[in-house]
C-alpha positions in Angstrom: -18.6 10.9 48.0 -19.1 9.7 44.5 -16.9 7.3 42.6 -15.5 9.3 39.7 -12.4 9.0 37.5 -9.6 11.4 38.0 -10.6 13.1 34.7 -13.8 14.2 36.3 -16.1 12.6 33.7 -17.1 9.0 34.6 -18.7 8.3 31.3 -15.8 9.2 29.1 -14.2 6.4 27.0 -10.5 5.8 27.1 -8.8 6.7 23.8 -7.0 3.8 22.1 -3.3 4.5 21.6 -2.1 5.2 18.1 -0.1 2.4 16.5 3.5 3.2 15.8 4.7 4.4 12.4 6.2 1.0 11.5 2.9 -0.8 12.0 1.0 1.9 10.0 3.5 1.7 7.2 3.2 -2.1 6.9 -0.6 -1.8 7.0 -0.5 0.8 4.2 1.7 -1.3 2.0 -0.4 -4.4 2.6 -3.6 -2.5 1.8 -2.1 -1.1 -1.4 -0.9 -4.5 -2.5 -4.4 -6.0 -1.9 -6.0 -3.2 -3.9 -3.5 -3.8 -6.8 -4.2 -7.5 -6.7 -7.9 -7.0 -6.9 -7.5 -4.5 -9.7 -5.4 -7.0 -11.7 -8.0 -9.8 -11.2 -10.8 -7.7 -12.5 -8.9 -6.8 -15.7 -10.0 -8.1 -19.1 -7.6 -9.8 -21.5 -7.0 -6.7 -23.7 -5.9 -4.6 -20.7 -3.7 -7.4 -19.4 -2.0 -7.7 -22.8 -1.5 -4.0 -23.0 0.0 -3.9 -19.5 2.4 -6.8 -20.2 3.5 -5.2 -23.5 4.2 -1.9 -21.8 6.2 -3.7 -19.1 8.2 -5.6 -21.7 8.9 -2.4 -23.6 10.3 -0.7 -20.4 12.5 -3.7 -19.7 13.9 -3.7 -23.2 14.6 0.0 -23.0 16.5 -0.5 -19.8 18.5 -3.4 -21.2 19.3 -1.4 -24.3 20.5 1.6 -22.2 22.7 -0.7 -20.0 24.2 -2.3 -23.1 24.9 1.1 -24.6 26.6 2.4 -21.5 28.6 -0.8 -21.2 29.7 -0.6 -24.8 
């Protein structure tokens, strides 16, 4: 009698279990944050200034909208 696994194939590898959704979600977020950080580090000064100006414009628009609604 030979020494075989119950699956019938002694050379088959055991599949690694999939990680749960929470772990995959955290890994995805971490990976995207790292990509974004790398992209920002490789930016030149003109692109950085344009990005900051666009962000400031959005914040000013939101503040203006909130003040208009409150008034």
